[in-house]
C-alpha positions as CSV (number, residue, x, y, z in Angstrom):
1,X,29.8,-18.2,63.6
2,X,27.2,-16.9,61.0
3,X,28.5,-14.4,58.5
4,X,27.4,-12.9,55.2
5,X,29.5,-10.7,52.9
6,X,27.6,-8.6,50.3
7,X,25.1,-11.5,50.0
8,X,22.6,-11.1,47.2
9,X,19.9,-13.3,45.7
10,X,18.2,-12.4,42.5
11,X,15.4,-14.2,40.5
12,X,15.6,-12.6,37.1
13,X,15.0,-8.9,37.6
14,X,13.6,-9.5,41.1
15,X,16.1,-8.8,43.9
16,X,15.1,-11.0,46.9
17,X,18.2,-10.0,48.9
18,X,20.6,-7.1,48.3
19,X,24.2,-6.9,49.5
20,X,23.5,-8.3,53.0
21,X,26.3,-8.1,55.6
22,X,25.8,-9.9,58.9
23,X,28.4,-11.0,61.5
24,X,26.7,-13.1,64.3
25,X,29.1,-14.4,66.9
26,X,28.8,-17.2,69.5
27,X,26.3,-16.2,72.1
28,X,24.5,-13.6,69.9
29,X,20.8,-13.8,69.2
30,X,20.1,-11.8,66.0
31,X,16.5,-11.1,65.2
32,X,15.5,-10.1,61.7
33,X,12.3,-8.1,61.6
34,X,10.4,-7.3,58.4
35,X,7.1,-7.8,56.5
36,X,6.5,-10.8,54.3
37,X,8.8,-10.6,51.3
38,X,11.5,-8.5,53.1
39,X,14.2,-11.2,52.6
40,X,14.2,-12.8,56.0
41,X,13.5,-16.4,54.9
42,X,15.7,-16.0,51.8
43,X,18.6,-15.2,54.3
44,X,17.8,-18.3,56.3
45,X,17.6,-20.5,53.2
46,X,21.0,-19.2,52.0
47,X,22.6,-20.2,55.3
48,X,21.0,-23.6,54.9
49,X,22.3,-24.0,51.4
50,X,18.7,-24.5,50.0
51,X,19.4,-21.9,47.4
52,X,22.6,-20.5,45.9
53,X,23.6,-16.9,46.2
54,X,23.7,-14.7,43.1
55,X,26.5,-12.7,44.6
56,X,28.5,-12.5,47.8
57,X,29.3,-15.2,50.4
58,X,27.5,-16.9,53.3
59,X,29.7,-18.5,55.9
60,X,29.2,-20.8,58.9
61,X,32.1,-21.1,61.3
62,X,34.3,-19.5,58.6
63,X,33.4,-22.1,56.0
64,X,31.7,-21.0,52.7
65,X,28.3,-22.8,52.5
66,X,28.5,-23.0,48.7
67,X,31.9,-24.8,48.9
68,X,31.2,-26.9,52.0
69,X,27.5,-27.7,51.9
70,X,27.8,-30.9,54.0
71,X,30.4,-29.7,56.5
72,X,28.6,-26.5,57.4
73,X,25.4,-28.4,58.2
74,X,27.2,-30.1,61.0
75,X,27.3,-26.8,62.9
76,X,23.7,-25.8,62.6
77,X,20.2,-26.8,63.6
78,X,17.1,-25.4,61.9
79,X,13.6,-24.9,63.3
80,X,11.1,-23.6,60.6
81,X,7.7,-22.2,61.3
82,X,6.3,-25.7,61.2
83,X,8.9,-28.3,62.2
84,X,8.5,-31.5,60.3
85,X,8.8,-34.6,62.5
86,X,7.6,-38.2,61.9
87,X,4.1,-38.2,63.3
88,X,3.9,-41.9,64.0
89,X,7.3,-41.8,65.9
90,X,7.4,-40.7,69.6
91,X,9.4,-37.7,70.6
92,X,12.1,-39.9,71.8
93,X,12.2,-41.9,68.5
94,X,12.3,-38.8,66.4
95,X,15.2,-37.5,68.5
96,X,17.1,-40.8,68.1
97,X,16.5,-40.8,64.4
98,X,17.6,-37.3,63.7
99,X,20.6,-37.5,66.0
100,X,21.5,-40.6,64.0
101,X,21.4,-38.7,60.7
102,X,24.0,-36.4,62.3
103,X,26.1,-39.5,63.1
104,X,25.4,-39.1,66.8
105,X,24.6,-42.2,68.8
106,X,23.4,-41.9,72.4
107,X,22.0,-44.3,75.0
108,X,18.3,-43.8,75.8
109,X,19.1,-42.1,79.1
110,X,21.1,-39.4,77.3
111,X,18.3,-38.9,74.7
112,X,15.8,-38.4,77.6
113,X,18.2,-35.9,79.2
114,X,18.2,-33.8,76.0
115,X,14.4,-33.9,75.9
116,X,14.3,-32.8,79.5
117,X,16.8,-30.0,78.9
118,X,14.6,-28.8,76.0
119,X,11.7,-28.6,78.4
120,X,9.5,-31.5,77.0
121,X,7.5,-33.0,79.8
122,X,8.3,-36.5,80.8
123,X,4.9,-38.0,80.0
124,X,5.3,-36.8,76.4
125,X,8.6,-38.6,75.6
126,X,6.9,-41.8,74.6
127,X,3.8,-40.3,73.0
128,X,3.5,-40.1,69.2
129,X,4.3,-36.7,67.8
130,X,1.0,-36.6,66.0
131,X,-0.5,-35.7,69.4
132,X,2.0,-32.9,70.1
133,X,1.3,-29.2,70.1
134,X,3.5,-26.9,68.0
135,X,5.4,-25.9,71.1
136,X,6.1,-29.5,72.0
137,X,7.4,-30.2,68.5
138,X,9.7,-27.2,68.8
139,X,11.1,-28.6,72.0
140,X,12.0,-31.8,70.2
141,X,13.7,-29.5,67.6
142,X,15.7,-27.9,70.5
143,X,16.6,-31.4,71.8
144,X,17.8,-32.3,68.3
145,X,20.1,-29.2,68.3
146,X,21.5,-30.3,71.7
147,X,22.1,-33.8,70.4
148,X,23.8,-32.6,67.3
149,X,26.0,-30.3,69.5
150,X,25.0,-27.5,67.1
151,X,26.9,-24.3,67.4
152,X,24.3,-22.2,65.6
153,X,20.5,-22.1,65.4
154,X,18.5,-20.9,62.5
155,X,14.8,-20.1,63.2
156,X,12.1,-19.0,60.8
157,X,9.0,-17.5,62.5
158,X,9.3,-20.0,65.5
159,X,6.8,-18.2,67.7
160,X,4.1,-17.9,65.1
161,X,0.9,-19.6,66.3
162,X,2.2,-20.2,69.8
163,X,0.1,-19.2,72.8
164,X,1.8,-16.7,75.2
165,X,2.9,-19.4,77.6
166,X,4.5,-21.6,74.9
167,X,6.1,-18.5,73.3
168,X,7.6,-17.5,76.6
169,X,8.9,-21.0,77.2
170,X,10.5,-21.1,73.8
171,X,12.1,-17.7,74.4
172,X,13.5,-19.0,77.7
173,X,15.0,-22.0,75.9
174,X,16.8,-19.7,73.5
175,X,18.3,-17.7,76.4
176,X,19.5,-21.0,77.9
177,X,21.2,-21.9,74.7
178,X,22.6,-18.5,74.4
179,X,24.3,-19.0,77.8
180,X,25.9,-22.1,76.3
181,X,27.4,-20.0,73.5
182,X,24.8,-20.8,70.8
183,X,24.6,-18.3,68.0
184,X,21.1,-17.7,66.8
185,X,19.6,-16.1,63.7
186,X,15.8,-15.7,64.0
187,X,13.5,-14.4,61.3
188,X,10.3,-13.1,63.0
189,X,7.4,-10.7,63.0
190,X,7.2,-10.7,66.8
191,X,8.6,-7.4,68.0
192,X,8.0,-8.1,71.6
193,X,9.9,-11.4,71.6
194,X,12.7,-9.9,69.6
195,X,13.1,-7.2,72.2
196,X,12.9,-9.7,75.0
197,X,15.6,-12.1,73.8
198,X,17.8,-10.5,71.1
199,X,21.2,-9.1,71.5
200,X,21.0,-7.5,68.0
201,X,18.0,-6.6,65.8
202,X,17.9,-5.9,62.1
203,X,14.9,-4.5,60.1
204,X,14.6,-5.5,56.5
205,X,12.5,-4.2,53.7
206,X,12.3,-5.4,50.1
207,X,15.6,-7.4,50.4
208,X,17.6,-4.6,52.1
209,X,18.8,-4.5,55.7
210,X,17.8,-0.9,56.5
211,X,18.6,-0.8,60.2
212,X,20.9,-2.9,62.5
213,X,21.5,-2.2,66.1
214,X,22.0,-3.6,69.6
215,X,18.7,-4.6,71.2
216,X,19.4,-2.7,74.4
217,X,19.7,0.6,72.5
218,X,15.9,1.1,72.2
219,X,12.9,0.6,74.4
220,X,10.1,-1.7,73.2
221,X,8.1,1.4,72.2
222,X,11.0,3.0,70.4
223,X,11.6,-0.3,68.6
224,X,8.0,-0.5,67.5
225,X,8.0,3.1,66.3
226,X,11.2,2.5,64.3
227,X,9.9,-0.7,62.8
228,X,6.7,0.9,61.6
229,X,8.5,3.9,60.3
230,X,11.0,1.8,58.4
231,X,8.6,-0.6,56.7
232,X,6.2,2.1,55.4
């Protein structure tokens, strides 16, 4: 569902990403760990088509993003560190608007069902998003992914700034989407959450993917030790 082939991004003499190879299938949750500047966000932005690769290819559902920038976006949903919604719209109105941008039209009852499935409490559906916490906004983002019928989810530091309860709720939502066959690529600093939800983990440093393995191959302590050793 999400694939890169020798994917590189250079800015002059600076190599932001070097020959990255990923193959993320439906039902996989791949967490990219690494310090700031490791290349995690660059990878996400290349999948989104926000930037063009210098070399290599990035594919979504076997379509080259560079050649099919519009078609590939139909398959994905994106939740950045700070999800931008319209603050004067309610959660329900935001969902209806963004679903409409994806050419999806639903009755109000179905939109409410998406919000409920994403875990947004009923008394928040008709409240303005300006009063939402970050965790509540992210739940609207998940509802948008459901409404789009997205096949892949791209996440950039989604648990940053969340309290433990909200972070745990978000992780559980990702596992529910995984059970539906969603492919997920998550850039994160959160080793604990990566170990909790990932099927696969990669560790990046200075644009290079130095380690890639199944999450169940290491304990949390072993993962932490490997991460700290790798990013030295």
